[in-house]
TIDREN-142539 format. One record per residue (C-alpha): residue in three letters; x, y, z. Coordinates in steps of 0.2 Angstrom, whole numbers, plus 5000, padded with zeros to 4 digits. Example, Ala and Ser with C-alpha at 12.3 -4.5 7.8 and 13.67 -1.06 7.14 Angstrom:
2
+------+------+------+------+
: code :    u :    v :    w :
+------+------+------+------+
:  ALA : 5062 : 4978 : 5039 :
:  SER : 5068 : 4995 : 5036 :
+------+------+------+------+
% end
This chain:
370
+------+------+------+------+
: code :    u :    v :    w :
+------+------+------+------+
:  MET : 5000 : 5000 : 5000 :
:  ALA : 5008 : 5017 : 4995 :
:  SER : 5008 : 5030 : 5008 :
:  LEU : 4994 : 5043 : 5007 :
:  MET : 4992 : 5060 : 5015 :
:  GLY : 4976 : 5070 : 5015 :
:  ILE : 4973 : 5089 : 5012 :
:  ILE : 4955 : 5096 : 5015 :
:  ASN : 4953 : 5112 : 5005 :
:  LEU : 4940 : 5123 : 5013 :
:  HIS : 4940 : 5136 : 4998 :
:  GLU : 4922 : 5132 : 4994 :
:  PRO : 4907 : 5142 : 4987 :
:  GLU : 4895 : 5147 : 5001 :
:  GLU : 4883 : 5159 : 4991 :
:  ARG : 4868 : 5148 : 4991 :
:  ILE : 4869 : 5143 : 5010 :
:  ARG : 4873 : 5159 : 5018 :
:  GLU : 4859 : 5157 : 5030 :
:  LEU : 4870 : 5144 : 5039 :
:  THR : 4888 : 5151 : 5035 :
:  ARG : 4886 : 5168 : 5041 :
:  HIS : 4896 : 5165 : 5057 :
:  ARG : 4905 : 5149 : 5052 :
:  SER : 4914 : 5140 : 5038 :
:  LEU : 4904 : 5128 : 5027 :
:  ALA : 4915 : 5114 : 5034 :
:  ALA : 4908 : 5118 : 5052 :
:  VAL : 4890 : 5118 : 5047 :
:  PRO : 4881 : 5106 : 5059 :
:  PHE : 4873 : 5090 : 5052 :
:  GLY : 4864 : 5075 : 5057 :
:  GLY : 4861 : 5079 : 5075 :
:  ARG : 4879 : 5079 : 5082 :
:  TYR : 4891 : 5080 : 5067 :
:  ARG : 4899 : 5094 : 5057 :
:  LEU : 4901 : 5092 : 5038 :
:  ILE : 4920 : 5091 : 5039 :
:  ASP : 4918 : 5075 : 5050 :
:  PHE : 4914 : 5065 : 5034 :
:  THR : 4929 : 5069 : 5024 :
:  LEU : 4940 : 5068 : 5039 :
:  SER : 4933 : 5051 : 5045 :
:  ASN : 4935 : 5044 : 5027 :
:  MET : 4953 : 5049 : 5028 :
:  VAL : 4958 : 5042 : 5045 :
:  ASN : 4947 : 5026 : 5041 :
:  ALA : 4958 : 5023 : 5026 :
:  GLY : 4974 : 5024 : 5037 :
:  ILE : 4979 : 5042 : 5033 :
:  ARG : 4988 : 5049 : 5048 :
:  ASN : 4994 : 5065 : 5040 :
:  VAL : 4980 : 5078 : 5037 :
:  GLY : 4982 : 5096 : 5033 :
:  ILE : 4966 : 5107 : 5032 :
:  LEU : 4968 : 5123 : 5021 :
:  LEU : 4958 : 5135 : 5031 :
:  SER : 4948 : 5149 : 5024 :
:  ASP : 4939 : 5163 : 5033 :
:  LYS : 4927 : 5161 : 5048 :
:  TYR : 4936 : 5146 : 5055 :
:  GLY : 4933 : 5149 : 5074 :
:  ALA : 4919 : 5137 : 5076 :
:  LEU : 4929 : 5124 : 5066 :
:  LEU : 4945 : 5126 : 5077 :
:  ASP : 4934 : 5123 : 5092 :
:  HIS : 4927 : 5107 : 5085 :
:  LEU : 4943 : 5100 : 5079 :
:  LYS : 4955 : 5105 : 5093 :
:  ASN : 4970 : 5094 : 5092 :
:  GLY : 4961 : 5080 : 5082 :
:  LYS : 4960 : 5068 : 5096 :
:  GLU : 4943 : 5061 : 5091 :
:  TRP : 4950 : 5056 : 5074 :
:  ASP : 4966 : 5049 : 5082 :
:  LEU : 4976 : 5063 : 5074 :
:  ASP : 4985 : 5069 : 5090 :
:  ARG : 5001 : 5062 : 5086 :
:  ARG : 5020 : 5065 : 5088 :
:  LYS : 5023 : 5061 : 5070 :
:  ASP : 5011 : 5067 : 5057 :
:  GLY : 4994 : 5071 : 5064 :
:  LEU : 4982 : 5086 : 5061 :
:  PHE : 4988 : 5102 : 5053 :
:  LEU : 4978 : 5118 : 5053 :
:  LEU : 4985 : 5128 : 5038 :
:  PRO : 4982 : 5147 : 5038 :
:  PRO : 4975 : 5155 : 5023 :
:  ALA : 4984 : 5167 : 5012 :
:  SER : 4977 : 5185 : 5011 :
:  HIS : 4980 : 5201 : 5002 :
:  HIS : 4989 : 5215 : 5010 :
:  SER : 4973 : 5223 : 5013 :
:  GLY : 4967 : 5209 : 5024 :
:  GLY : 4954 : 5201 : 5012 :
:  GLN : 4954 : 5183 : 5006 :
:  VAL : 4961 : 5179 : 4990 :
:  ALA : 4950 : 5175 : 4975 :
:  GLY : 4957 : 5157 : 4971 :
:  ASP : 4964 : 5143 : 4981 :
:  ILE : 4982 : 5142 : 4973 :
:  PRO : 4988 : 5156 : 4985 :
:  ASN : 4983 : 5145 : 5000 :
:  PHE : 4992 : 5130 : 4993 :
:  LEU : 5007 : 5141 : 4990 :
:  HIS : 5006 : 5149 : 5007 :
:  ASN : 5008 : 5131 : 5015 :
:  LEU : 5020 : 5123 : 5002 :
:  ASP : 5033 : 5120 : 5016 :
:  TYR : 5020 : 5108 : 5025 :
:  ILE : 5017 : 5099 : 5008 :
:  LEU : 5036 : 5097 : 5005 :
:  LYS : 5040 : 5091 : 5022 :
:  SER : 5027 : 5078 : 5022 :
:  ARG : 5034 : 5060 : 5021 :
:  GLN : 5020 : 5052 : 5010 :
:  GLU : 5021 : 5049 : 4992 :
:  TYR : 5003 : 5052 : 4987 :
:  VAL : 4990 : 5065 : 4992 :
:  ILE : 4971 : 5065 : 4991 :
:  ILE : 4964 : 5082 : 4990 :
:  SER : 4945 : 5085 : 4995 :
:  GLY : 4933 : 5098 : 5000 :
:  SER : 4922 : 5096 : 5015 :
:  ASN : 4904 : 5098 : 5008 :
:  MET : 4902 : 5080 : 5001 :
:  ILE : 4894 : 5069 : 5013 :
:  CYS : 4898 : 5051 : 5010 :
:  ASN : 4907 : 5036 : 5017 :
:  MET : 4920 : 5031 : 5005 :
:  ASP : 4935 : 5020 : 5007 :
:  TYR : 4950 : 5030 : 4999 :
:  ARG : 4961 : 5015 : 4999 :
:  ASP : 4950 : 5009 : 4984 :
:  VAL : 4953 : 5025 : 4975 :
:  LEU : 4972 : 5024 : 4978 :
:  ASP : 4972 : 5006 : 4971 :
:  TYR : 4963 : 5012 : 4956 :
:  HIS : 4974 : 5026 : 4954 :
:  LEU : 4990 : 5015 : 4954 :
:  ALA : 4982 : 5002 : 4943 :
:  LYS : 4978 : 5015 : 4930 :
:  LYS : 4995 : 5023 : 4931 :
:  ALA : 4986 : 5039 : 4932 :
:  ASP : 4994 : 5056 : 4935 :
:  ILE : 4978 : 5062 : 4943 :
:  THR : 4962 : 5052 : 4948 :
:  VAL : 4946 : 5062 : 4949 :
:  VAL : 4932 : 5054 : 4960 :
:  TYR : 4915 : 5057 : 4952 :
:  SER : 4897 : 5051 : 4954 :
:  GLU : 4883 : 5049 : 4941 :
:  THR : 4870 : 5054 : 4954 :
:  ALA : 4858 : 5065 : 4944 :
:  GLY : 4855 : 5077 : 4959 :
:  LEU : 4873 : 5082 : 4959 :
:  ALA : 4874 : 5086 : 4940 :
:  LYS : 4859 : 5097 : 4940 :
:  CYS : 4863 : 5108 : 4955 :
:  PRO : 4877 : 5121 : 4953 :
:  PRO : 4891 : 5124 : 4958 :
:  TYR : 4897 : 5108 : 4951 :
:  THR : 4910 : 5101 : 4939 :
:  ASN : 4904 : 5091 : 4924 :
:  VAL : 4916 : 5076 : 4920 :
:  VAL : 4917 : 5067 : 4903 :
:  THR : 4926 : 5051 : 4901 :
:  ASP : 4930 : 5039 : 4887 :
:  GLY : 4928 : 5020 : 4887 :
:  ASP : 4943 : 5017 : 4898 :
:  ASN : 4937 : 5031 : 4910 :
:  ARG : 4951 : 5043 : 4905 :
:  VAL : 4944 : 5061 : 4908 :
:  THR : 4943 : 5069 : 4891 :
:  ASP : 4934 : 5085 : 4897 :
:  MET : 4929 : 5094 : 4913 :
:  ALA : 4918 : 5110 : 4914 :
:  VAL : 4913 : 5120 : 4929 :
:  ASN : 4894 : 5125 : 4929 :
:  PRO : 4891 : 5122 : 4911 :
:  ARG : 4874 : 5127 : 4905 :
:  THR : 4872 : 5111 : 4895 :
:  PRO : 4881 : 5097 : 4904 :
:  ASN : 4888 : 5083 : 4894 :
:  GLY : 4881 : 5067 : 4903 :
:  ASP : 4877 : 5065 : 4921 :
:  LYS : 4895 : 5063 : 4928 :
:  ALA : 4899 : 5076 : 4942 :
:  SER : 4915 : 5078 : 4951 :
:  LEU : 4915 : 5075 : 4970 :
:  ASN : 4929 : 5087 : 4971 :
:  MET : 4941 : 5073 : 4977 :
:  TYR : 4958 : 5071 : 4968 :
:  ILE : 4972 : 5059 : 4970 :
:  MET : 4990 : 5062 : 4963 :
:  ALA : 5008 : 5061 : 4968 :
:  LYS : 5014 : 5074 : 4980 :
:  GLU : 5027 : 5079 : 4968 :
:  LEU : 5014 : 5082 : 4954 :
:  LEU : 5004 : 5093 : 4967 :
:  VAL : 5020 : 5103 : 4970 :
:  ASP : 5023 : 5105 : 4951 :
:  ILE : 5005 : 5111 : 4949 :
:  ILE : 5006 : 5124 : 4963 :
:  ASP : 5022 : 5131 : 4955 :
:  HIS : 5015 : 5130 : 4937 :
:  CYS : 5000 : 5140 : 4942 :
:  ALA : 5008 : 5152 : 4955 :
:  SER : 5022 : 5157 : 4943 :
:  ARG : 5010 : 5162 : 4930 :
:  GLY : 4998 : 5172 : 4940 :
:  ARG : 4984 : 5159 : 4940 :
:  GLU : 4974 : 5156 : 4956 :
:  ASP : 4962 : 5142 : 4953 :
:  PHE : 4968 : 5124 : 4957 :
:  LEU : 4954 : 5115 : 4947 :
:  ARG : 4953 : 5126 : 4932 :
:  ASP : 4971 : 5131 : 4930 :
:  GLY : 4980 : 5116 : 4937 :
:  ILE : 4969 : 5101 : 4931 :
:  ILE : 4957 : 5106 : 4918 :
:  ALA : 4970 : 5117 : 4908 :
:  GLN : 4982 : 5102 : 4908 :
:  LEU : 4970 : 5088 : 4903 :
:  ASP : 4979 : 5085 : 4886 :
:  SER : 4996 : 5084 : 4894 :
:  LEU : 4992 : 5073 : 4910 :
:  ALA : 4984 : 5056 : 4912 :
:  VAL : 4968 : 5060 : 4921 :
:  TYR : 4956 : 5046 : 4925 :
:  GLY : 4939 : 5046 : 4933 :
:  TYR : 4935 : 5035 : 4948 :
:  PRO : 4916 : 5031 : 4948 :
:  TYR : 4909 : 5031 : 4966 :
:  ARG : 4892 : 5022 : 4967 :
:  GLY : 4887 : 5024 : 4985 :
:  TYR : 4876 : 5037 : 4993 :
:  VAL : 4883 : 5055 : 4992 :
:  GLY : 4875 : 5072 : 4996 :
:  GLU : 4883 : 5088 : 4991 :
:  ILE : 4879 : 5102 : 5003 :
:  ASN : 4880 : 5117 : 4992 :
:  SER : 4863 : 5126 : 4995 :
:  LEU : 4851 : 5128 : 5009 :
:  GLN : 4838 : 5117 : 4999 :
:  ASN : 4851 : 5103 : 4998 :
:  TYR : 4856 : 5104 : 5016 :
:  TYR : 4837 : 5102 : 5021 :
:  LYS : 4835 : 5088 : 5008 :
:  HIS : 4850 : 5077 : 5013 :
:  SER : 4846 : 5080 : 5031 :
:  MET : 4829 : 5073 : 5029 :
:  GLU : 4835 : 5058 : 5020 :
:  LEU : 4844 : 5053 : 5036 :
:  LEU : 4827 : 5048 : 5042 :
:  ASN : 4828 : 5034 : 5030 :
:  PRO : 4836 : 5019 : 5039 :
:  ALA : 4845 : 5013 : 5024 :
:  VAL : 4853 : 5030 : 5020 :
:  TRP : 4858 : 5032 : 5038 :
:  GLN : 4866 : 5014 : 5038 :
:  GLU : 4876 : 5017 : 5023 :
:  LEU : 4881 : 5035 : 5027 :
:  PHE : 4888 : 5031 : 5044 :
:  PHE : 4894 : 5013 : 5043 :
:  ARG : 4897 : 5009 : 5025 :
:  SER : 4916 : 5009 : 5025 :
:  GLY : 4919 : 5014 : 5043 :
:  LEU : 4912 : 5024 : 5057 :
:  ILE : 4910 : 5043 : 5056 :
:  HIS : 4919 : 5051 : 5070 :
:  THR : 4915 : 5068 : 5078 :
:  LYS : 4919 : 5078 : 5094 :
:  VAL : 4913 : 5069 : 5109 :
:  LYS : 4902 : 5078 : 5122 :
:  HIS : 4897 : 5069 : 5138 :
:  GLU : 4879 : 5073 : 5141 :
:  ALA : 4864 : 5064 : 5148 :
:  PRO : 4852 : 5053 : 5138 :
:  VAL : 4836 : 5060 : 5130 :
:  ARG : 4822 : 5062 : 5143 :
:  TYR : 4805 : 5058 : 5137 :
:  LEU : 4793 : 5066 : 5149 :
:  GLU : 4774 : 5062 : 5151 :
:  GLY : 4765 : 5067 : 5135 :
:  ALA : 4780 : 5066 : 5124 :
:  VAL : 4776 : 5059 : 5106 :
:  VAL : 4791 : 5055 : 5094 :
:  LYS : 4789 : 5048 : 5077 :
:  ASN : 4802 : 5045 : 5064 :
:  SER : 4815 : 5057 : 5071 :
:  ILE : 4833 : 5058 : 5076 :
:  ILE : 4835 : 5065 : 5094 :
:  ALA : 4853 : 5068 : 5100 :
:  ASN : 4858 : 5066 : 5118 :
:  GLY : 4854 : 5079 : 5131 :
:  CYS : 4837 : 5083 : 5124 :
:  VAL : 4821 : 5085 : 5134 :
:  ILE : 4805 : 5080 : 5125 :
:  GLU : 4788 : 5085 : 5132 :
:  GLY : 4779 : 5089 : 5116 :
:  THR : 4777 : 5081 : 5099 :
:  VAL : 4792 : 5078 : 5087 :
:  GLU : 4788 : 5071 : 5070 :
:  ASN : 4800 : 5068 : 5055 :
:  SER : 4813 : 5080 : 5062 :
:  ILE : 4831 : 5081 : 5068 :
:  LEU : 4835 : 5088 : 5085 :
:  PHE : 4853 : 5091 : 5090 :
:  ARG : 4860 : 5090 : 5108 :
:  GLY : 4852 : 5099 : 5122 :
:  VAL : 4836 : 5104 : 5113 :
:  HIS : 4820 : 5106 : 5124 :
:  VAL : 4803 : 5104 : 5117 :
:  GLN : 4791 : 5110 : 5130 :
:  LYS : 4773 : 5104 : 5133 :
:  GLY : 4761 : 5106 : 5119 :
:  ALA : 4774 : 5111 : 5106 :
:  VAL : 4774 : 5102 : 5089 :
:  VAL : 4790 : 5100 : 5079 :
:  ARG : 4787 : 5093 : 5062 :
:  ASP : 4798 : 5091 : 5047 :
:  SER : 4811 : 5102 : 5055 :
:  ILE : 4829 : 5103 : 5060 :
:  VAL : 4833 : 5111 : 5077 :
:  MET : 4851 : 5114 : 5082 :
:  GLN : 4860 : 5113 : 5098 :
:  LYS : 4853 : 5120 : 5115 :
:  SER : 4837 : 5128 : 5106 :
:  GLN : 4822 : 5130 : 5117 :
:  ILE : 4805 : 5127 : 5109 :
:  GLY : 4791 : 5135 : 5121 :
:  PRO : 4774 : 5128 : 5125 :
:  ASN : 4761 : 5126 : 5111 :
:  VAL : 4774 : 5132 : 5098 :
:  LEU : 4772 : 5125 : 5080 :
:  LEU : 4787 : 5122 : 5069 :
:  GLN : 4786 : 5115 : 5052 :
:  TYR : 4798 : 5115 : 5038 :
:  ALA : 4810 : 5125 : 5049 :
:  ILE : 4829 : 5126 : 5052 :
:  LEU : 4833 : 5133 : 5069 :
:  ASP : 4852 : 5137 : 5071 :
:  LYS : 4860 : 5135 : 5088 :
:  ASP : 4853 : 5142 : 5104 :
:  VAL : 4837 : 5149 : 5097 :
:  GLN : 4823 : 5152 : 5109 :
:  VAL : 4805 : 5152 : 5103 :
:  SER : 4792 : 5158 : 5115 :
:  GLU : 4775 : 5151 : 5119 :
:  GLY : 4762 : 5150 : 5105 :
:  LYS : 4773 : 5155 : 5090 :
:  HIS : 4770 : 5147 : 5073 :
:  LEU : 4785 : 5146 : 5061 :
:  ILE : 4780 : 5137 : 5045 :
:  GLY : 4790 : 5136 : 5029 :
:  ASP : 4789 : 5126 : 5014 :
:  SER : 4798 : 5109 : 5010 :
:  ASN : 4807 : 5117 : 4995 :
:  TYR : 4811 : 5134 : 5005 :
:  PRO : 4812 : 5130 : 5024 :
:  ILE : 4812 : 5145 : 5035 :
:  VAL : 4829 : 5148 : 5044 :
:  ILE : 4831 : 5156 : 5061 :
:  HIS : 4848 : 5163 : 5064 :
:  LYS : 4859 : 5158 : 5079 :
:  ARG : 4854 : 5164 : 5096 :
:  ALA : 4838 : 5172 : 5090 :
:  ARG : 4824 : 5176 : 5102 :
:  LEU : 4807 : 5175 : 5096 :
+------+------+------+------+
% end
């Protein structure tokens, strides 16, 4: 087995999910009752035996640092290798750069000093349970320069931002296009790439020395004719969290036991920050149907087809239906929530009705008092 390191690139589009990324990075968005989006990529890496993981930070990374700390929950608090939080590059004015190549260049020493021969680069917003060892074996068997992981899930290919992938009969990538108006086929990149570490360094140098800032467009797509780029088809469950609608859709799909089983156990467990809290308390009058309830919750009312994060209190007479309620939120007596997403520490006072739509759920921002 060739040695493999991981880089999680947090230079990701957030325009269509600003309601949840106003005060946090996309990687730190809560998901599934007790997880953050980055937990899936990070767990996939450590489950594949990767022990050297660098995270290319972007802006608003306070919540992410608090979640990750020293990487203990992922067995990355190590003397050799471990978890590395890599600071972003910035303009002299203090603003963030337009592309991700400056972030790679700013942390080139980390890449050069790493002992591994190969590197997998991934974003944080693809939720799946993938064995990266299979991808590396495929990469080596194909003698590829770069392997691009893709899915033929139609939902990915129709929801920008996305990258359309075109392959020939041998799965060699012949074309890639970012947000094309008319896609060529249903193959969509999962923003995961395997290559030799030396090639990554060459791509960073090639782009930086020519004033080019986008790793995908300038480093991979522009060199499809000169590099052997192959596609790896991933056929398991995958969800791309790139919009509020997709966040709600894939969250609700967790209520399907088959989806939950595949996403959290298919190729290994999904790890997250441990919090020692009491079990859920179901008081007299509580009614719960087809829901995910995290530890520390107190249920006195009715919860149906919903996801409740740690420490949520649903008081007597309240009804929470088809909704997502994040950590430590308080739902007062006789409140009605339907098609709603409540961020952390929201308090809804007695008798309020908050009703959205399945395609456009209502979002209540963090620490709101209603």
